[in-house]
C-alpha positions as CSV (number, residue, x, y, z in Angstrom):
1,M,-99.3,13.3,125.6
2,L,-98.0,10.6,123.4
3,K,-94.4,9.7,123.9
4,H,-92.5,7.8,121.3
5,A,-89.6,5.5,122.3
6,W,-86.7,5.5,119.9
7,E,-84.0,2.8,120.1
8,L,-80.7,3.2,118.4
9,Y,-79.0,0.0,117.2
10,V,-75.2,0.2,116.5
11,L,-73.5,-2.2,114.3
12,L,-70.2,-3.1,116.0
13,P,-67.1,-4.2,114.1
14,K,-66.1,-7.8,114.3
15,R,-64.4,-8.9,117.7
16,Y,-65.9,-5.8,119.4
17,H,-68.7,-5.9,122.0
18,G,-70.9,-3.6,124.1
19,D,-74.1,-1.6,123.5
20,G,-72.4,1.3,121.9
21,K,-74.0,3.8,124.4
22,T,-72.0,6.3,126.2
23,D,-73.9,5.6,129.3
24,G,-73.8,1.9,128.7
25,T,-71.1,-0.6,128.1
26,R,-69.9,1.3,125.2
27,C,-67.8,-0.4,122.5
28,T,-64.8,-2.4,123.7
29,V,-62.2,-4.7,122.0
30,G,-62.7,-8.4,122.4
31,R,-60.1,-10.4,124.3
32,V,-59.0,-12.3,121.2
33,L,-58.3,-9.2,119.3
34,E,-56.5,-7.7,122.2
35,L,-54.2,-10.8,122.4
36,Q,-53.6,-10.6,118.6
37,I,-52.5,-6.9,118.9
38,V,-50.1,-7.7,121.8
39,I,-48.6,-10.6,119.8
40,G,-48.3,-8.5,116.7
41,I,-46.5,-5.8,118.7
42,A,-44.2,-8.4,120.3
43,I,-43.3,-10.0,117.0
44,G,-42.6,-6.6,115.5
45,A,-40.4,-5.6,118.4
46,L,-38.6,-9.0,118.3
47,T,-38.0,-8.6,114.5
48,V,-36.6,-5.1,115.0
49,L,-34.4,-6.5,117.9
50,V,-33.1,-9.5,115.9
51,S,-32.5,-7.3,112.8
52,S,-30.6,-4.8,114.9
53,S,-28.6,-7.5,116.6
54,W,-27.8,-9.1,113.3
55,L,-26.7,-5.8,111.7
56,Y,-24.6,-5.0,114.8
57,W,-23.0,-8.5,114.6
58,I,-22.2,-8.0,110.9
59,F,-20.7,-4.6,111.5
60,S,-18.8,-5.7,114.5
61,K,-17.4,-8.7,112.6
62,R,-16.4,-6.5,109.7
63,K,-14.7,-4.1,112.2
64,H,-13.0,-7.0,113.9
65,M,-11.8,-8.4,110.6
66,K,-10.5,-5.0,109.5
67,L,-8.8,-4.6,112.9
68,K,-7.1,-8.0,112.5
69,E,-6.0,-7.1,109.0
70,K,-4.6,-3.8,110.3
71,F,-2.7,-5.6,113.0
72,F,-1.5,-8.2,110.6
73,K,0.0,-5.6,108.3
74,Q,1.2,-3.5,111.3
75,N,3.0,-6.5,112.8
76,G,4.9,-7.2,109.6
77,G,2.7,-10.0,108.3
78,L,3.4,-9.0,104.7
79,M,7.2,-8.9,105.3
80,L,7.0,-12.3,107.0
81,K,5.1,-13.8,104.2
82,Q,7.6,-12.4,101.7
83,Q,10.6,-13.7,103.7
84,L,9.1,-17.2,104.2
85,S,8.2,-17.4,100.5
86,R,11.9,-17.4,99.8
87,L,12.5,-20.5,101.9
88,E,12.2,-24.1,100.8
89,R,8.7,-25.6,101.2
90,P,9.3,-27.8,104.2
91,T,10.9,-24.9,106.1
92,R,8.0,-22.6,105.1
93,E,5.4,-25.0,106.3
94,A,7.1,-25.7,109.6
95,I,6.0,-22.3,110.9
96,K,2.3,-22.0,111.6
97,I,0.4,-18.7,111.6
98,F,-2.0,-19.1,114.6
99,T,-5.3,-17.2,114.8
100,L,-6.2,-15.0,117.7
101,E,-9.0,-17.4,118.7
102,E,-6.7,-20.4,118.8
103,L,-4.3,-18.7,121.3
104,K,-7.1,-17.2,123.4
105,W,-8.5,-20.7,123.7
106,A,-5.1,-22.2,124.5
107,T,-4.5,-19.7,127.3
108,N,-8.1,-19.7,128.6
109,N,-8.4,-16.1,127.4
110,Y,-4.9,-15.3,128.9
111,D,-5.8,-16.4,132.4
112,D,-3.4,-15.1,135.0
113,N,-3.1,-18.7,136.3
114,R,-1.4,-19.6,133.0
115,I,1.4,-17.0,133.4
116,V,4.8,-18.6,133.8
117,G,6.9,-15.5,133.4
118,R,6.5,-11.8,133.5
119,G,8.9,-8.9,133.1
120,G,9.5,-5.5,131.4
121,F,9.5,-7.3,128.0
122,G,6.0,-8.7,128.4
123,T,4.4,-11.9,129.6
124,V,4.9,-15.6,128.9
125,Y,1.8,-17.9,129.2
126,K,1.6,-21.6,129.3
127,G,-0.8,-22.7,126.6
128,I,-2.5,-25.9,125.6
129,L,-3.4,-26.2,121.9
130,A,-6.4,-28.1,120.5
131,D,-4.2,-31.1,119.9
132,N,-3.0,-31.1,123.6
133,T,0.4,-29.8,122.7
134,T,1.8,-27.7,125.6
135,V,3.4,-24.5,124.4
136,A,4.9,-21.2,125.7
137,I,3.2,-18.1,124.3
138,K,5.1,-14.8,124.5
139,K,3.0,-11.7,124.6
140,S,5.0,-8.5,124.4
141,Q,3.8,-5.3,126.2
142,T,4.6,-2.9,123.3
143,M,6.6,-3.1,120.1
144,N,7.9,-0.3,117.9
145,Q,8.8,-0.6,114.2
146,S,12.5,-1.7,114.8
147,Q,11.3,-4.3,117.2
148,I,8.7,-5.6,114.6
149,E,11.6,-6.1,112.2
150,Q,13.5,-8.0,114.9
151,F,10.4,-10.1,115.6
152,I,10.2,-11.0,111.9
153,N,13.9,-11.7,112.0
154,E,13.6,-14.1,114.8
155,V,10.7,-16.0,113.1
156,V,12.6,-16.4,109.9
157,V,15.9,-17.3,111.6
158,L,14.4,-19.9,113.9
159,S,12.3,-21.4,111.0
160,Q,15.6,-22.4,109.4
161,I,17.4,-23.8,112.5
162,N,17.0,-27.5,113.1
163,H,19.0,-28.4,116.2
164,R,18.1,-30.4,119.3
165,N,19.6,-27.7,121.6
166,V,17.7,-24.8,120.1
167,V,14.2,-23.9,121.4
168,K,11.8,-24.8,118.6
169,L,9.6,-22.0,117.3
170,L,6.1,-23.5,116.4
171,G,4.6,-20.3,115.0
172,C,3.2,-16.9,115.7
173,C,0.1,-14.8,115.7
174,L,-0.1,-11.4,114.0
175,E,-3.8,-10.6,114.6
176,T,-3.2,-8.8,117.9
177,Q,-1.9,-5.3,118.7
178,V,1.5,-6.8,119.4
179,P,2.6,-10.0,117.8
180,L,2.7,-13.3,119.7
181,L,5.3,-16.0,119.5
182,V,4.6,-19.7,120.1
183,Y,7.4,-22.0,121.2
184,E,7.8,-25.5,122.5
185,F,7.4,-25.4,126.3
186,I,10.6,-25.9,128.2
187,T,9.8,-27.0,131.7
188,N,12.8,-26.4,133.9
189,G,13.6,-22.7,133.7
190,T,16.8,-20.9,132.7
191,L,20.4,-21.7,133.3
192,F,20.6,-18.4,135.2
193,E,18.1,-19.7,137.8
194,H,19.9,-23.0,138.2
195,I,23.3,-21.2,138.8
196,H,22.2,-18.4,141.0
197,N,19.3,-19.9,143.0
198,P,20.9,-21.7,146.0
199,I,18.3,-24.5,146.0
200,K,18.5,-25.2,142.3
201,A,22.3,-24.8,142.3
202,S,22.6,-27.8,144.6
203,N,21.4,-30.0,141.8
204,M,23.9,-28.6,139.3
205,S,26.6,-31.2,139.3
206,W,29.9,-30.6,137.5
207,E,28.9,-33.2,135.0
208,N,25.7,-31.2,134.2
209,R,27.6,-27.9,134.0
210,L,30.2,-29.4,131.6
211,R,27.5,-31.0,129.4
212,I,25.4,-27.8,129.3
213,A,28.5,-25.8,128.3
214,A,29.3,-28.3,125.6
215,E,25.7,-28.3,124.3
216,T,25.6,-24.5,124.2
217,A,29.0,-24.3,122.4
218,G,27.7,-26.9,119.9
219,V,24.7,-24.7,119.1
220,L,26.9,-21.6,118.5
221,S,29.3,-23.7,116.4
222,Y,26.4,-24.9,114.3
223,L,25.1,-21.3,113.9
224,H,28.5,-20.0,112.9
225,S,29.8,-22.8,110.6
226,A,27.2,-25.4,109.7
227,A,24.8,-23.1,107.9
228,S,25.1,-21.9,104.3
229,V,24.9,-18.4,105.8
230,P,26.4,-18.0,109.2
231,I,24.2,-16.7,112.1
232,I,25.5,-14.6,114.9
233,H,23.3,-14.9,118.0
234,R,24.4,-11.6,119.5
235,D,22.8,-12.1,122.9
236,V,24.4,-15.2,124.4
237,K,23.7,-15.2,128.2
238,S,22.5,-17.6,130.9
239,T,18.9,-16.3,130.8
240,N,18.8,-17.3,127.2
241,I,19.8,-20.9,127.8
242,L,16.8,-22.9,129.0
243,L,16.9,-26.4,130.6
244,D,14.5,-29.2,130.3
245,D,13.7,-31.8,133.0
246,N,16.9,-33.7,132.0
247,Y,19.0,-30.6,132.2
248,I,19.4,-30.6,128.4
249,A,20.3,-27.1,127.2
250,K,18.1,-25.2,124.8
251,V,19.3,-21.9,123.4
252,S,16.7,-19.2,122.9
253,D,16.1,-15.6,122.0
254,F,17.1,-15.1,118.4
255,G,15.5,-11.6,118.1
256,A,18.9,-9.9,117.9
257,S,20.5,-12.5,115.7
258,R,22.1,-11.6,112.4
259,L,22.7,-13.5,109.2
260,V,26.1,-12.8,107.8
261,P,26.5,-12.7,104.0
262,L,29.1,-15.1,102.7
263,D,31.4,-12.4,101.4
264,Q,31.6,-10.6,104.8
265,D,33.2,-11.7,108.0
266,Q,31.9,-8.7,110.0
267,L,28.9,-6.4,110.1
268,A,28.6,-2.8,111.1
269,T,25.7,-2.6,113.5
270,V,24.2,-0.7,116.4
271,V,25.5,-2.3,119.5
272,Q,22.9,-4.7,120.9
273,G,23.1,-7.3,123.7
274,T,23.4,-7.4,127.5
275,L,25.9,-5.6,129.7
276,G,28.3,-8.0,131.4
277,Y,28.1,-10.3,128.4
278,L,28.9,-7.8,125.6
279,D,32.1,-8.1,123.7
280,P,34.2,-5.0,124.6
281,E,35.7,-4.9,121.1
282,Y,32.2,-4.9,119.6
283,M,31.1,-2.1,122.0
284,L,34.1,0.0,120.9
285,T,34.0,-0.6,117.1
286,N,30.3,-1.5,116.4
287,Q,31.8,-4.3,114.3
288,L,29.9,-7.5,114.9
289,T,31.7,-10.8,114.3
290,E,31.3,-14.4,115.3
291,K,33.9,-13.8,117.9
292,S,31.4,-11.5,119.7
293,D,29.4,-14.7,120.5
294,V,32.7,-16.3,121.6
295,Y,33.2,-13.6,124.2
296,S,29.7,-13.9,125.5
297,F,29.9,-17.6,125.8
298,G,33.2,-17.2,127.7
299,V,31.2,-15.2,130.3
300,V,28.6,-17.9,130.6
301,L,31.4,-20.4,131.0
302,V,32.8,-18.3,133.9
303,E,29.3,-18.2,135.4
304,L,29.1,-22.0,135.3
305,I,32.5,-22.3,137.0
306,T,32.1,-19.7,139.7
307,G,28.4,-19.5,140.3
308,K,28.7,-15.7,140.4
309,K,26.6,-13.0,138.7
310,V,28.2,-11.2,135.7
311,L,27.6,-7.8,137.2
312,S,27.6,-7.0,141.0
313,F,27.6,-3.3,141.8
314,D,27.4,-4.0,145.5
315,K,30.9,-5.5,145.5
316,P,34.3,-3.8,145.5
317,E,35.4,-2.2,142.3
318,K,37.6,-5.1,141.2
319,E,34.9,-7.7,141.6
320,R,32.0,-5.8,140.0
321,S,32.6,-7.3,136.5
322,L,32.8,-11.1,136.7
323,A,34.9,-11.4,133.5
324,R,37.5,-8.9,134.7
325,Y,37.6,-10.4,138.2
326,F,38.0,-14.0,136.8
327,L,40.8,-13.0,134.5
328,S,42.6,-11.3,137.4
329,C,42.2,-14.5,139.5
330,M,43.6,-16.6,136.6
331,K,46.5,-14.2,136.2
332,N,47.4,-14.4,139.9
333,D,46.9,-18.2,140.1
334,R,43.8,-17.8,142.4
335,L,41.3,-19.8,140.3
336,F,40.2,-22.1,143.1
337,Q,39.3,-19.1,145.3
338,V,36.4,-18.3,143.0
339,I,35.2,-21.8,142.1
340,D,31.5,-22.3,143.0
341,E,31.3,-23.9,146.4
342,Q,28.5,-26.2,145.1
343,I,31.1,-27.9,142.9
344,E,32.8,-30.9,144.4
345,I,36.3,-30.3,143.1
346,E,37.9,-33.5,144.3
347,G,39.0,-35.5,141.2
348,I,38.1,-32.8,138.7
349,V,40.9,-30.2,139.3
350,E,42.4,-30.9,135.9
351,E,39.0,-30.5,134.2
352,L,38.2,-27.3,136.0
353,T,41.5,-25.9,135.1
354,E,41.1,-26.8,131.4
355,V,37.6,-25.3,131.3
356,A,38.8,-22.2,133.0
357,N,41.6,-21.9,130.4
358,I,39.0,-22.2,127.6
359,A,37.0,-19.4,129.2
360,K,40.1,-17.3,129.6
361,R,40.8,-17.6,125.8
362,C,37.2,-16.7,125.0
363,L,37.6,-13.5,127.0
364,I,40.7,-12.2,125.2
365,V,40.0,-8.5,124.4
366,K,41.2,-8.8,120.8
367,G,38.6,-10.8,119.0
368,E,40.9,-12.3,116.3
369,E,42.9,-14.0,119.1
370,R,39.9,-15.8,120.6
371,P,39.2,-19.4,119.5
372,T,36.3,-20.2,117.2
373,M,33.1,-21.7,118.6
374,K,33.9,-24.9,116.7
375,E,37.2,-25.2,118.5
376,V,35.6,-24.5,121.8
377,A,32.9,-27.1,121.2
378,M,35.5,-29.7,120.2
379,E,37.6,-29.0,123.3
380,L,34.6,-29.3,125.7
381,E,33.4,-32.5,124.0
382,G,37.0,-33.8,124.2
383,L,36.9,-33.3,128.0
384,I,33.6,-35.2,128.2
385,N,34.9,-38.1,126.1
386,K,38.0,-38.2,128.3
387,K,35.8,-38.3,131.4
388,M,33.7,-41.1,130.0
389,K,36.8,-43.2,129.2
390,R,38.2,-42.6,132.7
391,H,34.8,-43.2,134.3
392,P,32.7,-45.5,132.0
393,W,29.8,-45.4,134.4
394,V,29.4,-41.7,133.8
395,K,26.8,-41.2,131.0
396,I,26.7,-37.8,129.4
397,D,24.5,-37.7,126.4
398,L,25.7,-35.1,123.9
399,N,23.0,-34.7,121.3
400,G,22.4,-38.3,120.6
401,E,21.2,-38.1,117.0
402,E,23.5,-35.2,116.1
403,S,27.2,-35.7,115.2
404,G,29.5,-33.1,116.7
405,H,26.4,-30.9,117.3
406,L,26.3,-30.1,113.6
407,L,23.3,-30.9,111.5
408,G,22.9,-30.9,107.8
409,G,20.3,-28.8,106.1
410,K,20.8,-25.6,104.2
411,L,19.8,-22.1,105.3
412,S,18.7,-19.6,102.8
413,G,20.5,-16.3,102.9
414,F,18.8,-12.9,103.7
415,E,19.5,-10.0,106.0
416,L,17.2,-7.7,107.9
417,D,18.8,-4.5,109.2
418,C,17.4,-4.3,112.7
419,T,18.1,-1.1,114.6
420,T,17.4,-0.8,118.3
421,S,16.2,1.5,121.0
422,S,17.7,1.8,124.4
423,S,15.7,1.2,127.6
424,N,16.3,1.8,131.2
425,T,17.4,-1.8,131.7
426,T,20.8,-3.3,131.0
427,T,19.4,-5.3,128.1
428,I,19.7,-3.3,124.8
429,G,17.1,-3.9,122.2
430,Y,14.4,-6.5,121.7
431,N,14.1,-9.4,124.1
432,S,12.4,-12.6,122.9
433,V,10.7,-15.7,124.0
434,R,11.6,-16.7,127.5
435,E,13.2,-14.3,129.9
436,H,10.7,-15.3,132.5
437,M,11.8,-12.5,134.7
438,R,13.5,-9.2,133.8
439,L,16.4,-9.2,136.2
440,P,17.7,-6.1,138.0
441,M,21.1,-4.7,137.2
442,D,22.8,-6.5,140.0
443,G,21.2,-9.8,138.8
444,G,23.7,-10.1,136.0
445,R,21.7,-8.0,133.6
């Protein structure tokens, strides 16, 4: 029987190989094609990934920009711009609006190692700007609308003050959930620390105390009488007076300050300040005047003389309020029983007595009977001048380039009505810049 052999030839596509038979090598893809398919899939996947990442970045950036714009408005950016626009150009340009990125870089993303103060009000960081300027950056914990207004108030007030003994505000950042303030960095802590810390108090000579008192009085005199519109600080206390390495006083915390219209000598306000330093007349009447600062300064003066805290609830009733106890001692001729033991009183009895009498006058209950801060500053400077004539080797530099603590320069007038909210601390209202620690009640707060 004749058998015919049939052979089937299969035409394979390009880059395929094999015999095409099911019982043979079949038809398989060539290695080159296989590689091309893999590369094609990888490129496609990479394109999708890059496109997705790019879109995500664009949307994230837009979201971030919208968030920053929201915070800028929420933190009073528009109000600040409006207030600054009313000022003269040099003043307006003196305040820098920092970006979020600049301050994150300056603080190494708010590294804990950069913290120089922490308390109920928030945190203060040491920052180094791109130009190597060392600054203090205050980051609040929370801030309500009334505190936002006080924040804006402080920025505008400080932008107009040009005084050697006032902490200089460099700028602010409004692109975060709570606004940030940027100040010159003061290296030596607060007056409170130097009075009440036994180690630091040993370095507080009478000469230093007298000069710090005169410098602080000079600042308040400047605020009250050298500006075209007077400024009432409203929260004068030892934690708001900073010291540099040379023990030069720097007054800080202008969040509670008020500008007084020229046709008014008092303002009706919600009571704001710190217990122990608050003017009792202001507490009773809600009428804020320049004499309220005079009373608070008197308490600081007593702190400098006695080294005691303004409130001490662990002491007998008559000694709990430093101001009342001091006045009682003065009345009963017992001044030298309360003088700080760190002060060497030999040779300065007369000076101590004169300063104590200045403090006594500042603490008179009736505000109109208190001296003005200009009078107080002149008396303290007179004591220093007398000391320098008596002891020419004693050098006490009182604001070298300033004359009588008063600078020229005009301040533009405006007023922000800042209300306040109470807290469970003895400080009422908004706390600014540098209280590197929130002190307990028995710490003079």
